[in-house]
N, C-alpha and C positions, 0 to 999 in steps of 0.2 A: 716707325724705326727713326731714332733722333740720324743724324748728321753722321757722331762719330760710330754708331752703330750702327749704319750703312756701311763708313769706309772700314772699319774692322773685320765686319762682314766676312769680307774679299780679301783681308790678307792682314794682316799679327803687324804691320810696318807701316799702316796707313799714313801716321802720322810725319814721318819722311820721307815717302814719297816726295819728288820734284815737284814745283808748281808748273815750270816750262821749260822745256830747250828747244836754243834756237837749234832750224835745222836748216836752214840758208850757205849760201860762200862754197869751198871746196872749189876744187879743181878740173879740167879733162871736162870734153862733154855734158851737158842732163843727157839721164837716163830721158827715154823716151819710149812711145808706142807708135803702132799704124790702126789708125780705121781706114782702112781700104785705102785713098790718092792720100789721105788728112793724116799727117804727122802731130802729134800730141805730145806736149812737155809740162808735165808738170811743175810749179814753180813754188818749194818749199817756203815759208815763215817758221814756223813755231810747231811745236810738241806741246801739250799743255794738256793738265794731268786735275781733271777737277774733281771737287768731293760728289761720290752717287748723285747724293741727293740733293744737292746746286743744280741740278740740271733737272731731275728727273721726280715732281714732288709725287710720285707715285710710291716712290721708298719710304714718305711717310707712314706709309699703312701695312705695303709689302715688300717680301721679302726678296733675293734673286735666286735663280733657278742654280743651285747646287751641283757644280759639274757643268754646266751648258756653255758652250762654246763660248760666249760670250762674256763668260768669269774671266777666262784666261789671258793671255796676251796670245794675240798685239792687241786686243782688244780691253786688258786692262793694266795697271801695272803698280805694284804696292799700296790694292786697296783703290785707285782712283782711278778713273775712265782717262783710256789715253786716245785723244785727238788730234787729229794732224789739222793743220791750216795747211790750204798752198789752194793756186791760182789755178789756170789751165792755158797752156798757148797752143792754138788749132794752125798752124803752118797747111794752107792748103795749095794746090800749086800757083796760086794768084792773090794766098790774102793771108795776112797775120792775125788774127784774132785773139785778145786778151778772154774769158773767162771770168768774173771777179777781178777782184785788186787787192784785198788781202786788209790787213791790219792796218799797216802806214809804219813813220817813222816819224817822231818829237812830235807828232800829238796829242796836245794835255786831254788824259779819260779820268772818268772817275773810278781810278783805280784800274786792279786789276792788269791781263796779261802785255793789254796794247797802250798802257798808257806811257809815253814819251820812250814808245820804244826806238833800238836802234837796232835793226839788223840786216844784216847783207842778201835785200829781196831782189834791188832790183839788177845789182847785180849780175845775177843770174842769165839774165836776158842775153849779156856778150855769149854764156857758154854756150848758148842755144846758138850762137852766130847772125843773132840780130840785133840793133842799136835800138834805144828806145823810139828814135823816130820811124821804125820802120810798122810801124801798131799802127794799123789802119783805122782797127772796131776795138773797142771794148765795152762790152756788154755785161752789165748787171743783173745774177737773177734774182734778186732782194736787195733791199736795203740797210741790212745790217750792220756791224761797228768793222766788224771780220771781213768784209765784202767789200769794201768803198778804198777804206784808206789809201794805199799808193797810189789813186788816179791822179792824186795832186802833191806836188811836192811845194816846199819851202822859195816863195821867188826872191829872198834875199831883202825885200823890203817891208819885211812882218807878213806878210799874206800866202798866199796859196795859187798856183798855176798848174795848168794841162800837164802830168809827166811827161804824158806820150803826145809829144807836141803835132802829130799829124794825125792824129787818131777822131770819130766821133764816139760818141759813148751813150751808149744805147740801156733807157732805163723804162720801162712798163708801165704807162700812164697812169692807171690804176695805183699801182705803188708808187709813183713820188705825187702824187695828189693826197695820198693819205698821207706820207711823211713828213709833209709839206702844212699839214691841217691840225686842227686842235687835239686829236685822239694820237698823231706822231710828235706832237709838243713834246705830249704826257708823256708817249713812252721813251722817250728821249733823257728824260730825267736822269733816269736809273747809269746812263752815261756818259752825259754830254752832251753838246748839241753838236756830232763829230758830220752835220749833212753841211752847217756853217763852213767846217775848211775840204768837203772832201765832197761833195754835192752841187754845190750852190756856187762855188769859183767855177765849175763849167759851164750853167747857167749864165754866168755873167759872163764866160769867153768865149760866147755860142757857139759851144761842142757840144752840148747834153741835147739830147733826140727823145721824143716820149714817144715812144711806139706800142705796136697792140701787144697785146699776150700772147697771138701769134706768129707773130714777126716771122718773115724771114730773111735770112742774112743771105744767106746760097742757094743755092742751088741744092746746096748736101745738106745745110744749117738749117733748121728754125728752134724754135721755143712755143714750149707748151704749157699754157695756162694751170698754174696748179693752184690756184689763190688759198692763204691757211696759213702757214707756217707766218708770211704775212699776206697782208691784203693783194700784192700786187706779187707772188712769189712767182717764177717759171722756175720750169729745166731745160732743157735743152737736146736735141737730140741729131745725133753727128751720123750721117749715111755717108758712103761711098763704095763704091766697086763692090756690094753686095754684105757690106759690111754694119753695122749700125751698133752704136753707143748711145749710152743714154744719162750726158754731165747732169747728178740728181740737185747740184746743190745742195740745199738744209732741206731736202725733204727727209732723209733722217741723216742723225748722228754720229750711233753707236751700234752694234752689235745688236743691244738688247732689242731694240725699238725691229731688226727682222722675226725673231720669235713674236714682238711683242707691239704689232706695228699698231696698238692704240695707244701706246705711249707716245704723248707729245710731252716738249722739253715745257721747261717755263716759258721760256722767251717765245713763245707760239704764237700771235694774234688771235687767232681762232684756233684754241687747240682741237675740238672734234673736226671739222673739215681739214687741220692739217694732218691728222688720221687719215682720214677715210680720202685724202691725195697720198700718201703713202702707201696703203696699200693696194692702192690703184697702179699705184707705178712697181710695187714688188711684182705683184701680180704677170702686169705687162714684162718685167723682166723676167720672171721666171717660164710663161710660155712660148716664149721668142726667143730666151737664147742671147737676148743683147748683154752684152757687155757694160757693168752701172760702174759710173766712177761717182762715186762721192765728194765732198769737198770736205770731210772731216775723215774719213775713217783713216786707217794707220796706211801707212804708204808699204808702199804702192798701191794706191787706193785705188786700184779697176780687178772688179769682178765678176761672175753667173752666182745668178740668185737659185736659191730649186728650192720648190715648195716641199714642206717639214708637216710633221704628224704635228706641231703650234708653229703655225704660220712658215718661217722661209730661213733658211741660211743662208751662207755666203760663200764661196771657194774665191781666194785670190790668186790671178791670174799670172803668170808670167810670159805679161802680151808683150 
């Protein structure tokens, strides 16, 4: 199935669908939810709408299932996938931890939604009642372009400096070593070298920590290795007062992967391992009732996973 055919299969107006819509800004307090004593505040950046075959190579030979939950809003819009881009601020009784750091502003990329963007992402922290200097930790689930950009900001002298001046920035050692090696350098050709403006300045400033894939951030928050999407990919487990949430990062991007966990996106480094890890995560969420919080599901991206005749389904919850 061609790209245009896949899009038209979902909606006859696919050619007129938006490419992206900024979602930051606004006024008043941010929407939030709690996991026990930990408050979670999504920091939204943008909704973007790729053509289905741009993300899923499987659609070159397979088709979408008519009437499936993932073919309708909120997962699709006018023939395109609907993907939300957000980070998550975790406010514990004594810590402020940011999970991932979006696409960034003013940074040259090789086209697309993150090229020289100008979005009110950082302004949302004030709406959460915190300053940028209050953040003590930034943890990267992996080092793709859309998860690292706001980690640095223009320093006024042509360079880039840490955005959160009092934070330590954590990345899994295997992840950093792969992206700074020859295979990672080849992968960066697609987007441009975003490590140069978003990650290496952190190292040069002495604030980047390379950690184990099972690193424990606090007694309530730890990493879980889930290599595949990238060679050091992880997700976070947050557990407090008898409640638990799984912050999935890029373990899955779109609702079709609930029914078809074997579908990895084009940008998974090791697609087979990514699919295996995705199924394990979904099985865990379905069997335990843990809240699942992907980085790219439509807002509010928090919900419960349920086993189905084929794969899984997802119920968004107002938590």
